[in-house]
C-alpha positions in Angstrom: -12.3 6.9 16.4 -10.0 5.3 13.9 -6.8 7.0 12.7 -4.8 7.0 9.5 -1.2 8.0 9.9 0.8 9.4 7.0 4.5 10.1 6.8 5.5 13.6 5.6 8.9 14.8 4.5 7.9 17.6 2.1 8.7 15.6 -1.1 6.1 15.3 -3.9 5.6 11.7 -3.1 4.8 12.4 0.5 2.3 15.1 -0.4 0.6 12.6 -2.8 0.5 10.2 0.1 -1.2 12.9 2.3 -3.7 13.6 -0.4 -4.5 9.8 -0.8 -4.7 9.4 3.0 -7.1 12.3 3.4 -9.5 10.8 0.9 -9.2 7.4 2.6 -9.8 9.0 6.0 -13.0 10.6 4.6 -14.2 7.2 3.3 -13.6 5.6 6.7 -14.8 8.5 8.8 -11.3 8.5 10.4 -8.9 11.1 11.8 -5.7 11.9 9.8 -2.4 12.2 11.6 0.6 13.8 9.8 4.0 12.7 11.1 7.5 14.0 10.3 10.5 12.3 11.7 13.7 14.2 11.1 16.9 12.3 11.2 19.8 14.1 12.9 22.8 14.3 10.6 25.8 15.5 12.7 28.2 15.3 9.8 26.2 18.0 8.0 26.8 20.6 10.7 29.6 22.0 12.9 29.8 19.5 15.8 31.4 19.1 19.2 32.4 15.6 20.4 30.4 14.0 17.6 27.1 15.7 18.5 25.2 18.1 16.2 25.4 21.7 17.0 22.4 23.1 19.0 21.6 25.5 16.2 21.5 22.7 13.7 18.9 20.8 15.8 16.9 24.0 16.2 16.9 24.6 12.5 15.7 21.0 11.8 13.0 21.3 14.4 11.8 24.7 13.1 11.7 23.4 9.5 9.8 20.4 10.6 7.2 22.5 12.5 6.8 24.8 9.4 6.3 21.8 7.1 3.7 20.2 9.3 1.9 23.5 10.0 1.7 24.5 6.3 0.6 21.0 5.2 -2.0 20.8 7.8 -3.4 24.2 6.8 -3.5 23.2 3.1 -5.3 19.9 3.6 -7.6 21.3 6.2 -8.8 23.8 3.6 -9.3 21.0 1.1 -11.1 18.7 3.5 -12.9 20.9 6.0 -14.8 18.1 7.6 -11.7 16.0 8.3 -10.0 16.2 11.7 -6.2 16.5 11.1 -3.5 16.5 13.7 0.3 16.9 13.2 3.3 15.7 15.2 7.1 15.7 14.8 9.7 13.4 16.1 13.5 13.6 16.5 13.8 9.9 15.9 15.0 8.5 12.6 12.2 8.2 10.1 11.5 4.4 10.3 11.4 4.4 14.1 9.3 7.7 14.2 6.7 6.3 11.7 6.4 2.9 13.4 6.0 4.5 16.8 3.4 7.1 15.6 1.4 4.4 13.8 1.3 2.1 16.8 -2.3 3.0 17.6 -3.4 3.7 14.0 -5.5 1.6 11.6 -3.4 2.4 8.5 -0.1 3.9 7.7 0.5 5.7 4.4 3.8 6.5 2.8 5.0 8.0 -0.5 7.4 6.4 -3.0 9.0 8.2 -5.9 7.3 7.4 -9.2 9.2 6.3 -12.2 6.3 6.7 -14.6 3.3 4.5 -15.4 5.4 1.6 -16.7 8.2 1.5 -14.1 6.0 2.3 -11.1 7.7 2.9 -7.8 11.2 3.6 -6.6 10.9 2.3 -3.1 13.4 3.9 -0.7 15.0 2.4 2.4 12.6 4.2 4.7 9.5 2.8 3.0 11.0 -0.7 2.7 12.1 -0.6 6.4 8.6 0.4 7.5 6.8 -2.2 5.3 9.1 -5.0 6.6 8.5 -4.2 10.2 5.0 -2.7 10.5 2.3 -4.6 12.3 -0.5 -2.8 10.6 -1.4 -2.3 6.9 0.9 0.1 5.0 -0.1 1.8 1.7 2.5 3.2 -0.6 1.5 6.0 -3.0 3.7 7.1 -5.8 4.5 10.7 -6.7 2.0 12.2 -9.1 -0.9 10.0 -7.9 -4.2 12.1 -8.0 -7.8 11.5 -7.1 -8.9 11.0 -10.7 -6.4 8.1 -11.1 -8.7 6.0 -8.8 -11.6 6.5 -11.2 -12.6 5.3 -14.6 -12.3 7.9 -17.4 -15.5 9.7 -18.4 -17.5 9.3 -21.7 -15.0 11.4 -23.5 -12.0 9.4 -22.2 -10.9 12.3 -19.9 -9.8 11.9 -16.3 -12.6 12.5 -13.8 -13.5 12.1 -10.1 -17.3 11.7 -10.6 -17.1 8.4 -12.5 -17.1 5.0 -10.7 -13.9 3.8 -9.1 -11.6 1.4 -10.8 -11.6 -2.0 -9.3 -9.5 -3.2 -6.3 -7.0 -5.9 -7.1 -6.0 -8.6 -4.6 -3.0 -10.9 -4.8 -4.2 -14.1 -3.0 -2.0 -16.9 -1.8 -4.2 -20.0 -1.7 -1.7 -21.8 0.6 -2.1 -19.1 3.2 -5.4 -17.2 2.5 -5.2 -15.0 5.5 -8.4 -13.3 6.6 -6.7 -10.0 7.3 -5.5 -9.7 3.7 -8.7 -10.8 2.1 -10.9 -8.7 4.4 -8.9 -5.6 3.8 -9.4 -6.0 0.0 -13.1 -6.6 0.3 -13.6 -3.7 2.6 -11.6 -1.4 0.3 -13.8 -2.5 -2.7 -16.9 -2.0 -0.7 -15.9 1.6 0.4 -15.3 2.5 -3.2 -18.5 0.8 -4.4 -16.4 -1.1 -7.0 -15.5 -4.7 -7.9 -12.7 -6.9 -6.7 -10.3 -8.7 -9.0 -8.6 -11.6 -7.3 -5.3 -12.9 -8.8 -3.7 -16.2 -7.7 -0.5 -17.5 -9.3 0.1 -21.3 -9.4 2.6 -23.7 -11.0 2.7 -27.5 -11.7 3.9 -29.4 -8.7 7.5 -30.5 -9.0 6.5 -34.1 -8.6 4.8 -34.1 -12.0 8.1 -33.4 -13.7 8.9 -31.6 -16.9 7.2 -34.1 -19.2 3.9 -33.7 -17.4 3.9 -30.0 -18.2 3.5 -31.0 -21.9 0.2 -32.9 -21.1 -2.5 -30.4 -21.9 -5.1 -32.6 -20.3 -3.2 -32.7 -17.0 -2.6 -29.0 -17.1 -6.3 -28.3 -17.5 -7.3 -30.7 -14.8 -4.9 -29.1 -12.3 -6.0 -25.6 -13.5 -9.6 -26.6 -12.8 -8.7 -27.7 -9.3 -7.0 -24.4 -8.6 -10.1 -22.5 -9.9 -12.4 -24.6 -7.7 -10.2 -23.9 -4.7 -10.1 -20.2 -5.4 -13.9 -20.1 -5.6 -14.2 -22.1 -2.4 -11.9 -19.7 -0.5 -13.8 -16.7 -1.7 -17.3 -18.0 -1.3 -17.7 -16.9 2.4 -16.4 -13.5 1.5 -18.9 -13.1 -1.3 -21.7 -13.9 1.2 -20.3 -11.3 3.7 -19.9 -8.6 1.0 -22.8 -9.3 -1.4 -22.4 -5.8 -3.0 -18.9 -6.5 -4.2 -18.6 -8.1 -7.6 -15.7 -10.5 -7.7 -13.6 -11.6 -10.7 -11.3 -14.6 -10.2 -8.1 -15.0 -12.1 -5.9 -18.1 -11.6 -2.7 -17.6 -13.6 0.3 -19.8 -14.3 3.5 -18.7 -12.7 4.2 -16.1 -10.1 1.4 -13.6 -9.5 3.8 -10.7 -9.4 3.8 -9.7 -13.1 0.1 -10.3 -13.4 -0.6 -8.0 -10.4 1.7 -5.4 -11.9 -0.2 -5.6 -15.2 -3.6 -5.4 -13.4 -2.4 -2.3 -11.4 -2.7 -0.1 -14.5 -6.5 -0.4 -14.3 -6.8 -0.5 -10.5 -7.7 1.9 -7.8 -5.6 -0.1 -5.3 -3.6 -3.3 -5.2 -3.6 -5.4 -2.0 -1.0 -7.9 -1.2 0.1 -9.7 2.0 3.3 -10.0 3.9 3.9 -12.8 6.3 5.3 -11.8 9.7 8.7 -13.4 10.0 10.6 -11.8 12.9 14.3 -12.4 12.6 17.4 -10.7 14.2 18.0 -8.8 10.9 14.4 -7.4 10.7 11.3 -8.2 8.7 10.8 -10.0 5.4 9.1 -9.0 2.2 8.2 -11.9 -0.1 9.0 -11.9 -3.8 5.5 -11.2 -5.1 5.0 -8.3 -2.7 8.5 -7.0 -3.5 7.8 -7.1 -7.3 4.5 -5.3 -6.8 6.0 -2.6 -4.6 8.6 -1.7 -7.2 6.6 -1.9 -10.3 2.8 -1.3 -9.6 1.2 1.7 -11.3 -1.5 2.1 -8.5 -1.2 2.6 -4.8 -0.2 -0.7 -3.0 -1.5 -1.9 0.3 0.7 -4.4 2.2 -1.2 -6.2 4.9 0.9 -8.1 7.5 -0.3 -11.5 8.7 0.9 -14.5 10.6 
């Protein structure tokens, strides 16, 4: 049985993440695991020899148990067919979430929303998890609701009975990793919707500044990029014949184009290359831009 793990801290953004994760678990036929990692803060309580007072630890643990219990009860009522479990950890949040998600298929976190234009405010916990996780991580902003995934109805009103908005994939043609592409196609298939694939490209440095003024050369190179994009996606079209694919090769970084596309998307999917360094993981510039500015949930899929 597959499992979706979601981080919970009682904030509006984490509750929105639980709500999104519950819907995704139902789509996948997966279990849902709620995790709360409370960080001990000894400076906030009377302490002895630099250690938090026993009463402070008990208070944190009791609050954590209450949060998990009440959240589990609320979402079990909303999703009676969904198996939901809850667990707490005394580890710091990043370590607690990574440990709890070790055997999960997906990890879901909340990020504070700054509105439809500004998108996310990604905190240190979310960035720390995204940079180190070895499984896909989805970030959900505060205020995200089920109807946001769907197209408006005939009157222009929000609805949950209309078709899903399309899934958007940021594709790097130099490293078109199967894990990233497959995640996006599967997400579109589960939602019975289309997939919009965005690839950003630039003129090779060798062509120089003057070549950029040659419209004929620009179009020739653009056609090569479009052909390559079609070639990479062709096997996936055959594997997922029910998913309608729209290809978009754009000049420049794909980041701002993905952010723009996110306003009409159910989900944005981007990749993150695994670069293990002594100072931790790495988040590339496109993924970083999307994380901070997307208006839809963002799935970050790690790959080698």
